[in-house]
PDB file of N, CA, C and O in Angstrom:
ATOM      1  N   MET A   1       1.029  -1.016   0.083  1.00  0.00           N
ATOM      2  CA  MET A   1      -0.095   0.116   0.041  1.00  0.00           C
ATOM      3  C   MET A   1       0.880   1.196  -0.027  1.00  0.00           C
ATOM      4  O   MET A   1       1.856   1.184   0.723  1.00  0.00           O
ATOM      5  N   SER A   2       0.686   2.136  -0.881  1.00  0.00           N
ATOM      6  CA  SER A   2       1.284   3.612  -1.105  1.00  0.00           C
ATOM      7  C   SER A   2       0.758   4.153   0.072  1.00  0.00           C
ATOM      8  O   SER A   2      -0.299   3.953   0.672  1.00  0.00           O
ATOM      9  N   LYS A   3       2.270   5.299   0.393  1.00  0.00           N
ATOM     10  CA  LYS A   3       2.126   6.047   1.812  1.00  0.00           C
ATOM     11  C   LYS A   3       1.155   7.240   1.045  1.00  0.00           C
ATOM     12  O   LYS A   3       1.450   7.587  -0.099  1.00  0.00           O
ATOM     13  N   PRO A   4       0.104   7.777   1.678  1.00  0.00           N
ATOM     14  CA  PRO A   4      -0.384   9.021   1.480  1.00  0.00           C
ATOM     15  C   PRO A   4       0.425  10.383   1.630  1.00  0.00           C
ATOM     16  O   PRO A   4       1.308  10.691   2.431  1.00  0.00           O
ATOM     17  N   TYR A   5      -0.183  11.113   0.571  1.00  0.00           N
ATOM     18  CA  TYR A   5       0.561  12.355   0.098  1.00  0.00           C
ATOM     19  C   TYR A   5       0.561  13.692   0.964  1.00  0.00           C
ATOM     20  O   TYR A   5      -0.343  14.511   1.133  1.00  0.00           O
ATOM     21  N   VAL A   6       1.725  13.657   1.406  1.00  0.00           N
ATOM     22  CA  VAL A   6       1.996  14.803   2.352  1.00  0.00           C
ATOM     23  C   VAL A   6       2.334  15.945   2.324  1.00  0.00           C
ATOM     24  O   VAL A   6       3.432  16.041   2.871  1.00  0.00           O
ATOM     25  N   ARG A   7       1.955  16.927   1.957  1.00  0.00           N
ATOM     26  CA  ARG A   7       2.226  18.056   1.422  1.00  0.00           C
ATOM     27  C   ARG A   7       3.131  19.185   2.476  1.00  0.00           C
ATOM     28  O   ARG A   7       2.964  19.306   3.689  1.00  0.00           O
ATOM     29  N   LEU A   8       3.959  19.821   1.749  1.00  0.00           N
ATOM     30  CA  LEU A   8       5.108  20.725   2.667  1.00  0.00           C
ATOM     31  C   LEU A   8       4.310  21.498   2.645  1.00  0.00           C
ATOM     32  O   LEU A   8       3.580  21.680   1.670  1.00  0.00           O
ATOM     33  N   THR A   9       4.234  22.368   4.092  1.00  0.00           N
ATOM     34  CA  THR A   9       3.797  23.658   4.491  1.00  0.00           C
ATOM     35  C   THR A   9       4.688  24.724   4.948  1.00  0.00           C
ATOM     36  O   THR A   9       4.306  25.885   5.098  1.00  0.00           O
ATOM     37  N   HIS A  10       6.170  24.220   5.222  1.00  0.00           N
ATOM     38  CA  HIS A  10       7.159  24.961   5.575  1.00  0.00           C
ATOM     39  C   HIS A  10       8.685  24.549   4.672  1.00  0.00           C
ATOM     40  O   HIS A  10       9.077  23.527   4.108  1.00  0.00           O
ATOM     41  N   PRO A  11       9.191  25.756   4.860  1.00  0.00           N
ATOM     42  CA  PRO A  11      10.447  25.028   4.448  1.00  0.00           C
ATOM     43  C   PRO A  11      11.474  24.010   5.081  1.00  0.00           C
ATOM     44  O   PRO A  11      11.412  23.871   6.302  1.00  0.00           O
ATOM     45  N   LEU A  12      12.440  23.262   4.354  1.00  0.00           N
ATOM     46  CA  LEU A  12      13.158  22.390   4.951  1.00  0.00           C
ATOM     47  C   LEU A  12      14.344  22.462   4.563  1.00  0.00           C
ATOM     48  O   LEU A  12      14.546  22.378   3.351  1.00  0.00           O
ATOM     49  N   VAL A  13      15.583  22.656   5.569  1.00  0.00           N
ATOM     50  CA  VAL A  13      17.064  23.008   5.475  1.00  0.00           C
ATOM     51  C   VAL A  13      17.760  21.396   5.639  1.00  0.00           C
ATOM     52  O   VAL A  13      17.488  20.328   6.187  1.00  0.00           O
ATOM     53  N   ARG A  14      18.587  21.862   4.975  1.00  0.00           N
ATOM     54  CA  ARG A  14      20.016  20.151   4.901  1.00  0.00           C
ATOM     55  C   ARG A  14      20.719  20.590   6.573  1.00  0.00           C
ATOM     56  O   ARG A  14      20.832  21.815   6.520  1.00  0.00           O
ATOM     57  N   ASP A  15      20.901  20.413   7.088  1.00  0.00           N
ATOM     58  CA  ASP A  15      21.898  20.406   8.027  1.00  0.00           C
ATOM     59  C   ASP A  15      22.757  19.020   8.257  1.00  0.00           C
ATOM     60  O   ASP A  15      22.367  18.185   9.072  1.00  0.00           O
ATOM     61  N   GLY A  16      23.787  18.862   7.589  1.00  0.00           N
ATOM     62  CA  GLY A  16      24.537  17.371   7.836  1.00  0.00           C
ATOM     63  C   GLY A  16      23.596  16.645   6.934  1.00  0.00           C
ATOM     64  O   GLY A  16      23.088  16.991   5.868  1.00  0.00           O
ATOM     65  N   GLU A  17      23.503  15.666   7.560  1.00  0.00           N
ATOM     66  CA  GLU A  17      22.302  14.421   6.691  1.00  0.00           C
ATOM     67  C   GLU A  17      20.707  14.696   6.931  1.00  0.00           C
ATOM     68  O   GLU A  17      19.776  14.288   6.236  1.00  0.00           O
ATOM     69  N   CYS A  18      20.653  15.513   8.126  1.00  0.00           N
ATOM     70  CA  CYS A  18      19.382  15.924   8.239  1.00  0.00           C
ATOM     71  C   CYS A  18      18.811  16.798   7.958  1.00  0.00           C
ATOM     72  O   CYS A  18      19.376  17.885   8.085  1.00  0.00           O
ATOM     73  N   LEU A  19      17.057  16.753   7.307  1.00  0.00           N
ATOM     74  CA  LEU A  19      16.300  17.630   7.437  1.00  0.00           C
ATOM     75  C   LEU A  19      15.703  18.543   8.251  1.00  0.00           C
ATOM     76  O   LEU A  19      14.756  18.036   8.852  1.00  0.00           O
ATOM     77  N   ARG A  20      15.887  19.703   8.508  1.00  0.00           N
ATOM     78  CA  ARG A  20      14.881  20.511   9.917  1.00  0.00           C
ATOM     79  C   ARG A  20      14.039  21.307   9.121  1.00  0.00           C
ATOM     80  O   ARG A  20      14.141  21.434   7.901  1.00  0.00           O
ATOM     81  N   ARG A  21      13.195  21.845   9.858  1.00  0.00           N
ATOM     82  CA  ARG A  21      11.792  23.064   9.370  1.00  0.00           C
ATOM     83  C   ARG A  21      12.923  24.298  10.002  1.00  0.00           C
ATOM     84  O   ARG A  21      13.700  24.368  10.954  1.00  0.00           O
ATOM     85  N   ALA A  22      12.492  25.204   8.846  1.00  0.00           N
ATOM     86  CA  ALA A  22      13.343  26.562   8.830  1.00  0.00           C
ATOM     87  C   ALA A  22      12.565  27.921   8.421  1.00  0.00           C
ATOM     88  O   ALA A  22      12.088  27.886   7.287  1.00  0.00           O
ATOM     89  N   THR A  23      12.446  28.605   8.843  1.00  0.00           N
ATOM     90  CA  THR A  23      11.837  29.721   8.397  1.00  0.00           C
ATOM     91  C   THR A  23      11.647  30.378   7.031  1.00  0.00           C
ATOM     92  O   THR A  23      12.713  30.453   6.420  1.00  0.00           O
ATOM     93  N   TRP A  24      10.815  30.770   6.515  1.00  0.00           N
ATOM     94  CA  TRP A  24      11.358  31.295   4.828  1.00  0.00           C
ATOM     95  C   TRP A  24      12.498  32.090   4.643  1.00  0.00           C
ATOM     96  O   TRP A  24      13.153  31.915   3.616  1.00  0.00           O
ATOM     97  N   HIS A  25      12.887  33.024   5.548  1.00  0.00           N
ATOM     98  CA  HIS A  25      13.749  34.152   5.887  1.00  0.00           C
ATOM     99  C   HIS A  25      15.421  33.178   5.771  1.00  0.00           C
ATOM    100  O   HIS A  25      16.553  33.369   5.327  1.00  0.00           O
ATOM    101  N   GLU A  26      14.780  32.280   6.361  1.00  0.00           N
ATOM    102  CA  GLU A  26      16.537  31.561   6.456  1.00  0.00           C
ATOM    103  C   GLU A  26      16.610  30.866   5.351  1.00  0.00           C
ATOM    104  O   GLU A  26      17.711  30.565   4.889  1.00  0.00           O
ATOM    105  N   ALA A  27      15.285  30.450   4.668  1.00  0.00           N
ATOM    106  CA  ALA A  27      15.680  29.047   3.664  1.00  0.00           C
ATOM    107  C   ALA A  27      16.000  30.084   2.359  1.00  0.00           C
ATOM    108  O   ALA A  27      16.995  29.830   1.681  1.00  0.00           O
ATOM    109  N   LEU A  28      15.148  31.268   2.002  1.00  0.00           N
ATOM    110  CA  LEU A  28      15.653  32.253   1.176  1.00  0.00           C
ATOM    111  C   LEU A  28      17.036  32.563   1.437  1.00  0.00           C
ATOM    112  O   LEU A  28      17.868  32.267   0.579  1.00  0.00           O
ATOM    113  N   ASP A  29      17.427  33.178   2.620  1.00  0.00           N
ATOM    114  CA  ASP A  29      18.933  33.725   2.357  1.00  0.00           C
ATOM    115  C   ASP A  29      19.572  32.668   2.268  1.00  0.00           C
ATOM    116  O   ASP A  29      20.701  32.996   1.902  1.00  0.00           O
ATOM    117  N   ARG A  30      19.505  31.301   2.419  1.00  0.00           N
ATOM    118  CA  ARG A  30      20.347  30.121   2.070  1.00  0.00           C
ATOM    119  C   ARG A  30      20.422  29.590   0.393  1.00  0.00           C
ATOM    120  O   ARG A  30      21.322  28.933  -0.130  1.00  0.00           O
ATOM    121  N   VAL A  31      19.256  30.075  -0.186  1.00  0.00           N
ATOM    122  CA  VAL A  31      19.325  29.854  -1.526  1.00  0.00           C
ATOM    123  C   VAL A  31      20.295  31.404  -2.211  1.00  0.00           C
ATOM    124  O   VAL A  31      21.259  31.293  -2.969  1.00  0.00           O
ATOM    125  N   ALA A  32      19.821  32.535  -1.787  1.00  0.00           N
ATOM    126  CA  ALA A  32      20.580  33.501  -2.167  1.00  0.00           C
ATOM    127  C   ALA A  32      22.373  33.327  -2.199  1.00  0.00           C
ATOM    128  O   ALA A  32      23.279  33.695  -2.947  1.00  0.00           O
ATOM    129  N   SER A  33      22.248  32.520  -0.880  1.00  0.00           N
ATOM    130  CA  SER A  33      23.932  32.353  -0.700  1.00  0.00           C
ATOM    131  C   SER A  33      24.359  31.807  -1.693  1.00  0.00           C
ATOM    132  O   SER A  33      25.153  32.391  -2.431  1.00  0.00           O
ATOM    133  N   TYR A  34      23.836  30.297  -1.987  1.00  0.00           N
ATOM    134  CA  TYR A  34      24.360  29.546  -2.699  1.00  0.00           C
ATOM    135  C   TYR A  34      24.181  29.883  -4.165  1.00  0.00           C
ATOM    136  O   TYR A  34      25.108  29.500  -4.880  1.00  0.00           O
ATOM    137  N   LEU A  35      23.275  30.461  -4.711  1.00  0.00           N
ATOM    138  CA  LEU A  35      23.191  31.251  -5.991  1.00  0.00           C
ATOM    139  C   LEU A  35      24.587  32.164  -6.238  1.00  0.00           C
ATOM    140  O   LEU A  35      25.363  32.022  -7.183  1.00  0.00           O
ATOM    141  N   ARG A  36      24.697  33.116  -5.166  1.00  0.00           N
ATOM    142  CA  ARG A  36      25.878  34.203  -4.798  1.00  0.00           C
ATOM    143  C   ARG A  36      27.243  33.153  -5.126  1.00  0.00           C
ATOM    144  O   ARG A  36      27.946  33.479  -6.083  1.00  0.00           O
ATOM    145  N   ASP A  37      27.499  32.298  -4.592  1.00  0.00           N
ATOM    146  CA  ASP A  37      28.374  31.139  -4.561  1.00  0.00           C
ATOM    147  C   ASP A  37      28.935  30.848  -5.845  1.00  0.00           C
ATOM    148  O   ASP A  37      30.131  30.863  -6.134  1.00  0.00           O
ATOM    149  N   ALA A  38      27.708  30.511  -6.788  1.00  0.00           N
ATOM    150  CA  ALA A  38      27.610  29.805  -8.059  1.00  0.00           C
ATOM    151  C   ALA A  38      28.061  30.821  -8.626  1.00  0.00           C
ATOM    152  O   ALA A  38      29.016  30.357  -9.248  1.00  0.00           O
ATOM    153  N   ARG A  39      28.023  31.996  -8.856  1.00  0.00           N
ATOM    154  CA  ARG A  39      28.104  33.119  -9.779  1.00  0.00           C
ATOM    155  C   ARG A  39      29.412  33.170  -9.639  1.00  0.00           C
ATOM    156  O   ARG A  39      30.201  32.939 -10.556  1.00  0.00           O
ATOM    157  N   ASP A  40      29.818  33.567  -8.137  1.00  0.00           N
ATOM    158  CA  ASP A  40      31.442  33.698  -7.985  1.00  0.00           C
ATOM    159  C   ASP A  40      32.044  33.144  -8.517  1.00  0.00           C
ATOM    160  O   ASP A  40      32.860  33.762  -9.201  1.00  0.00           O
ATOM    161  N   ARG A  41      32.067  31.277  -8.587  1.00  0.00           N
ATOM    162  CA  ARG A  41      32.487  31.121  -9.322  1.00  0.00           C
ATOM    163  C   ARG A  41      32.865  30.630 -10.721  1.00  0.00           C
ATOM    164  O   ARG A  41      33.636  29.730 -11.052  1.00  0.00           O
ATOM    165  N   GLY A  42      32.291  31.265 -11.281  1.00  0.00           N
ATOM    166  CA  GLY A  42      32.085  31.581 -12.657  1.00  0.00           C
ATOM    167  C   GLY A  42      30.714  31.157 -13.450  1.00  0.00           C
ATOM    168  O   GLY A  42      30.498  29.989 -13.775  1.00  0.00           O
ATOM    169  N   PRO A  43      29.927  32.097 -13.689  1.00  0.00           N
ATOM    170  CA  PRO A  43      28.269  31.689 -14.180  1.00  0.00           C
ATOM    171  C   PRO A  43      28.025  31.066 -15.057  1.00  0.00           C
ATOM    172  O   PRO A  43      26.927  30.556 -15.276  1.00  0.00           O
ATOM    173  N   THR A  44      29.684  30.927 -16.210  1.00  0.00           N
ATOM    174  CA  THR A  44      29.163  30.109 -17.523  1.00  0.00           C
ATOM    175  C   THR A  44      29.286  28.411 -17.190  1.00  0.00           C
ATOM    176  O   THR A  44      28.846  27.439 -17.802  1.00  0.00           O
ATOM    177  N   ARG A  45      29.947  28.511 -16.160  1.00  0.00           N
ATOM    178  CA  ARG A  45      30.424  26.758 -15.988  1.00  0.00           C
ATOM    179  C   ARG A  45      29.410  26.310 -14.685  1.00  0.00           C
ATOM    180  O   ARG A  45      29.096  25.120 -14.643  1.00  0.00           O
ATOM    181  N   THR A  46      28.933  27.136 -13.717  1.00  0.00           N
ATOM    182  CA  THR A  46      28.106  26.500 -12.584  1.00  0.00           C
ATOM    183  C   THR A  46      26.796  27.075 -12.778  1.00  0.00           C
ATOM    184  O   THR A  46      26.391  27.320 -11.642  1.00  0.00           O
ATOM    185  N   TYR A  47      25.790  27.470 -13.743  1.00  0.00           N
ATOM    186  CA  TYR A  47      24.521  28.144 -13.456  1.00  0.00           C
ATOM    187  C   TYR A  47      24.173  27.919 -15.156  1.00  0.00           C
ATOM    188  O   TYR A  47      24.909  28.141 -16.117  1.00  0.00           O
ATOM    189  N   GLY A  48      22.765  27.394 -15.124  1.00  0.00           N
ATOM    190  CA  GLY A  48      21.981  27.193 -16.312  1.00  0.00           C
ATOM    191  C   GLY A  48      20.432  27.790 -15.985  1.00  0.00           C
ATOM    192  O   GLY A  48      19.970  27.848 -14.846  1.00  0.00           O
ATOM    193  N   MET A  49      19.947  28.084 -16.819  1.00  0.00           N
ATOM    194  CA  MET A  49      18.653  27.965 -16.877  1.00  0.00           C
ATOM    195  C   MET A  49      17.600  27.266 -18.082  1.00  0.00           C
ATOM    196  O   MET A  49      17.766  27.225 -19.301  1.00  0.00           O
ATOM    197  N   PHE A  50      16.521  26.768 -17.289  1.00  0.00           N
ATOM    198  CA  PHE A  50      15.772  25.606 -18.567  1.00  0.00           C
ATOM    199  C   PHE A  50      14.240  26.560 -18.252  1.00  0.00           C
ATOM    200  O   PHE A  50      13.713  26.832 -17.173  1.00  0.00           O
ATOM    201  N   SER A  51      13.921  26.825 -19.324  1.00  0.00           N
ATOM    202  CA  SER A  51      12.563  27.307 -19.121  1.00  0.00           C
ATOM    203  C   SER A  51      11.593  26.487 -20.078  1.00  0.00           C
ATOM    204  O   SER A  51      12.055  25.623 -20.824  1.00  0.00           O
ATOM    205  N   CYS A  52      10.286  26.770 -20.038  1.00  0.00           N
ATOM    206  CA  CYS A  52       9.306  25.603 -20.514  1.00  0.00           C
ATOM    207  C   CYS A  52       8.481  26.550 -21.445  1.00  0.00           C
ATOM    208  O   CYS A  52       8.383  27.762 -21.258  1.00  0.00           O
ATOM    209  N   SER A  53       7.906  25.866 -22.457  1.00  0.00           N
ATOM    210  CA  SER A  53       7.261  26.118 -23.855  1.00  0.00           C
ATOM    211  C   SER A  53       6.175  26.597 -23.828  1.00  0.00           C
ATOM    212  O   SER A  53       5.546  27.163 -24.722  1.00  0.00           O
ATOM    213  N   LYS A  54       5.724  26.227 -22.018  1.00  0.00           N
ATOM    214  CA  LYS A  54       4.245  26.007 -22.074  1.00  0.00           C
ATOM    215  C   LYS A  54       4.034  27.551 -21.059  1.00  0.00           C
ATOM    216  O   LYS A  54       2.930  27.970 -20.711  1.00  0.00           O
ATOM    217  N   ALA A  55       5.216  28.143 -20.756  1.00  0.00           N
ATOM    218  CA  ALA A  55       5.281  29.339 -20.054  1.00  0.00           C
ATOM    219  C   ALA A  55       4.730  30.403 -21.073  1.00  0.00           C
ATOM    220  O   ALA A  55       4.680  30.123 -22.270  1.00  0.00           O
ATOM    221  N   THR A  56       4.346  31.539 -20.630  1.00  0.00           N
ATOM    222  CA  THR A  56       4.018  32.831 -21.488  1.00  0.00           C
ATOM    223  C   THR A  56       5.516  33.215 -22.145  1.00  0.00           C
ATOM    224  O   THR A  56       6.557  32.916 -21.561  1.00  0.00           O
ATOM    225  N   ASN A  57       5.496  33.827 -23.272  1.00  0.00           N
ATOM    226  CA  ASN A  57       6.700  34.861 -23.580  1.00  0.00           C
ATOM    227  C   ASN A  57       7.450  35.690 -22.879  1.00  0.00           C
ATOM    228  O   ASN A  57       8.641  35.984 -22.992  1.00  0.00           O
ATOM    229  N   GLU A  58       6.415  36.130 -21.947  1.00  0.00           N
ATOM    230  CA  GLU A  58       6.423  36.842 -20.632  1.00  0.00           C
ATOM    231  C   GLU A  58       7.415  36.558 -19.781  1.00  0.00           C
ATOM    232  O   GLU A  58       8.260  37.348 -19.361  1.00  0.00           O
ATOM    233  N   MET A  59       7.300  35.394 -19.527  1.00  0.00           N
ATOM    234  CA  MET A  59       7.600  34.503 -18.267  1.00  0.00           C
ATOM    235  C   MET A  59       9.219  34.219 -18.890  1.00  0.00           C
ATOM    236  O   MET A  59      10.190  34.480 -18.181  1.00  0.00           O
ATOM    237  N   ASN A  60       9.368  33.711 -20.158  1.00  0.00           N
ATOM    238  CA  ASN A  60      10.672  33.230 -20.576  1.00  0.00           C
ATOM    239  C   ASN A  60      11.375  34.119 -20.921  1.00  0.00           C
ATOM    240  O   ASN A  60      12.590  33.922 -20.900  1.00  0.00           O
ATOM    241  N   TYR A  61      10.850  35.410 -21.358  1.00  0.00           N
ATOM    242  CA  TYR A  61      11.792  36.820 -21.358  1.00  0.00           C
ATOM    243  C   TYR A  61      12.147  36.894 -19.802  1.00  0.00           C
ATOM    244  O   TYR A  61      13.359  37.063 -19.671  1.00  0.00           O
ATOM    245  N   VAL A  62      11.660  36.840 -18.921  1.00  0.00           N
ATOM    246  CA  VAL A  62      11.861  37.268 -17.615  1.00  0.00           C
ATOM    247  C   VAL A  62      13.383  36.173 -16.973  1.00  0.00           C
ATOM    248  O   VAL A  62      14.506  36.455 -16.556  1.00  0.00           O
ATOM    249  N   ALA A  63      12.578  34.804 -17.210  1.00  0.00           N
ATOM    250  CA  ALA A  63      13.905  34.056 -17.248  1.00  0.00           C
ATOM    251  C   ALA A  63      15.392  34.272 -17.931  1.00  0.00           C
ATOM    252  O   ALA A  63      16.518  33.946 -17.555  1.00  0.00           O
ATOM    253  N   GLN A  64      14.982  34.852 -18.911  1.00  0.00           N
ATOM    254  CA  GLN A  64      16.351  34.712 -19.732  1.00  0.00           C
ATOM    255  C   GLN A  64      17.221  35.757 -19.210  1.00  0.00           C
ATOM    256  O   GLN A  64      18.392  35.642 -18.848  1.00  0.00           O
ATOM    257  N   LYS A  65      16.404  36.906 -19.225  1.00  0.00           N
ATOM    258  CA  LYS A  65      16.857  37.838 -18.519  1.00  0.00           C
ATOM    259  C   LYS A  65      17.427  37.896 -17.092  1.00  0.00           C
ATOM    260  O   LYS A  65      18.500  38.464 -16.888  1.00  0.00           O
ATOM    261  N   PHE A  66      16.907  37.466 -16.354  1.00  0.00           N
ATOM    262  CA  PHE A  66      17.423  37.069 -15.074  1.00  0.00           C
ATOM    263  C   PHE A  66      18.866  36.414 -15.356  1.00  0.00           C
ATOM    264  O   PHE A  66      19.835  36.881 -14.758  1.00  0.00           O
ATOM    265  N   ALA A  67      19.018  35.432 -16.180  1.00  0.00           N
ATOM    266  CA  ALA A  67      20.119  34.438 -16.227  1.00  0.00           C
ATOM    267  C   ALA A  67      21.147  35.397 -16.831  1.00  0.00           C
ATOM    268  O   ALA A  67      22.323  35.301 -16.479  1.00  0.00           O
ATOM    269  N   ARG A  68      20.851  36.109 -17.522  1.00  0.00           N
ATOM    270  CA  ARG A  68      21.894  37.095 -18.115  1.00  0.00           C
ATOM    271  C   ARG A  68      22.335  38.244 -17.151  1.00  0.00           C
ATOM    272  O   ARG A  68      23.434  38.528 -16.676  1.00  0.00           O
ATOM    273  N   SER A  69      21.416  38.661 -17.059  1.00  0.00           N
ATOM    274  CA  SER A  69      21.835  39.983 -15.871  1.00  0.00           C
ATOM    275  C   SER A  69      21.895  40.231 -14.752  1.00  0.00           C
ATOM    276  O   SER A  69      22.351  41.229 -14.193  1.00  0.00           O
ATOM    277  N   VAL A  70      21.288  39.044 -14.224  1.00  0.00           N
ATOM    278  CA  VAL A  70      21.628  39.343 -12.804  1.00  0.00           C
ATOM    279  C   VAL A  70      22.808  38.346 -12.350  1.00  0.00           C
ATOM    280  O   VAL A  70      23.664  38.628 -11.511  1.00  0.00           O
ATOM    281  N   VAL A  71      22.696  37.035 -13.106  1.00  0.00           N
ATOM    282  CA  VAL A  71      23.482  35.838 -13.312  1.00  0.00           C
ATOM    283  C   VAL A  71      24.767  35.678 -14.195  1.00  0.00           C
ATOM    284  O   VAL A  71      25.795  35.039 -13.973  1.00  0.00           O
ATOM    285  N   GLY A  72      24.499  36.241 -14.975  1.00  0.00           N
ATOM    286  CA  GLY A  72      26.166  36.427 -16.042  1.00  0.00           C
ATOM    287  C   GLY A  72      25.784  35.444 -17.110  1.00  0.00           C
ATOM    288  O   GLY A  72      26.170  35.574 -18.272  1.00  0.00           O
ATOM    289  N   SER A  73      25.170  34.653 -16.781  1.00  0.00           N
ATOM    290  CA  SER A  73      25.258  33.005 -17.705  1.00  0.00           C
ATOM    291  C   SER A  73      24.280  33.170 -19.384  1.00  0.00           C
ATOM    292  O   SER A  73      23.155  33.655 -19.502  1.00  0.00           O
ATOM    293  N   ASN A  74      24.964  32.721 -20.253  1.00  0.00           N
ATOM    294  CA  ASN A  74      24.145  32.675 -21.553  1.00  0.00           C
ATOM    295  C   ASN A  74      23.671  31.457 -21.674  1.00  0.00           C
ATOM    296  O   ASN A  74      22.950  31.110 -22.609  1.00  0.00           O
ATOM    297  N   ASN A  75      24.174  30.441 -20.394  1.00  0.00           N
ATOM    298  CA  ASN A  75      23.233  28.903 -20.603  1.00  0.00           C
ATOM    299  C   ASN A  75      21.859  28.809 -20.582  1.00  0.00           C
ATOM    300  O   ASN A  75      21.429  28.227 -19.587  1.00  0.00           O
ATOM    301  N   ILE A  76      20.928  29.251 -21.471  1.00  0.00           N
ATOM    302  CA  ILE A  76      19.639  29.122 -21.469  1.00  0.00           C
ATOM    303  C   ILE A  76      19.307  28.443 -22.790  1.00  0.00           C
ATOM    304  O   ILE A  76      19.759  28.560 -23.929  1.00  0.00           O
ATOM    305  N   ASP A  77      18.169  27.540 -22.129  1.00  0.00           N
ATOM    306  CA  ASP A  77      17.750  26.502 -23.138  1.00  0.00           C
ATOM    307  C   ASP A  77      15.643  26.483 -22.533  1.00  0.00           C
ATOM    308  O   ASP A  77      14.974  26.944 -21.608  1.00  0.00           O
ATOM    309  N   SER A  78      15.454  25.776 -23.587  1.00  0.00           N
ATOM    310  CA  SER A  78      13.762  25.869 -23.249  1.00  0.00           C
ATOM    311  C   SER A  78      13.889  24.361 -24.385  1.00  0.00           C
ATOM    312  O   SER A  78      14.774  23.988 -25.155  1.00  0.00           O
ATOM    313  N   CYS A  79      12.321  23.707 -23.947  1.00  0.00           N
ATOM    314  CA  CYS A  79      11.946  22.569 -24.721  1.00  0.00           C
ATOM    315  C   CYS A  79      11.025  23.148 -26.327  1.00  0.00           C
ATOM    316  O   CYS A  79      10.311  22.341 -26.923  1.00  0.00           O
ATOM    317  N   ASN A  80      11.201  24.639 -26.851  1.00  0.00           N
ATOM    318  CA  ASN A  80      10.634  24.730 -27.599  1.00  0.00           C
ATOM    319  C   ASN A  80      10.825  24.372 -29.513  1.00  0.00           C
ATOM    320  O   ASN A  80      10.336  24.740 -30.581  1.00  0.00           O
ATOM    321  N   ARG A  81      11.935  23.365 -28.950  1.00  0.00           N
ATOM    322  CA  ARG A  81      12.215  23.116 -30.423  1.00  0.00           C
ATOM    323  C   ARG A  81      11.777  22.002 -31.157  1.00  0.00           C
ATOM    324  O   ARG A  81      12.394  21.351 -32.000  1.00  0.00           O
ATOM    325  N   THR A  82      10.231  21.814 -30.583  1.00  0.00           N
ATOM    326  CA  THR A  82       9.653  20.474 -31.306  1.00  0.00           C
ATOM    327  C   THR A  82       8.395  20.923 -32.142  1.00  0.00           C
ATOM    328  O   THR A  82       7.760  20.095 -32.796  1.00  0.00           O
TER     329      THR A  82
END
């Protein structure tokens, strides 16, 4: 018998091998820190953006603008080639 679906209602962060409950502020600070570290190591080697063909043109534009302007990476792809 399969386990019932359990929806996450708060962020979890990894401390060593364990996941623990965190505040949204702490979780977003961690994400920002990891993205900043990746950018500082060299965005063309450490970062890529993948967007979806089902998203609007505006959303895909914002995704590529973020990758190019904020992160500094031209590694952008989507599934629009079909």
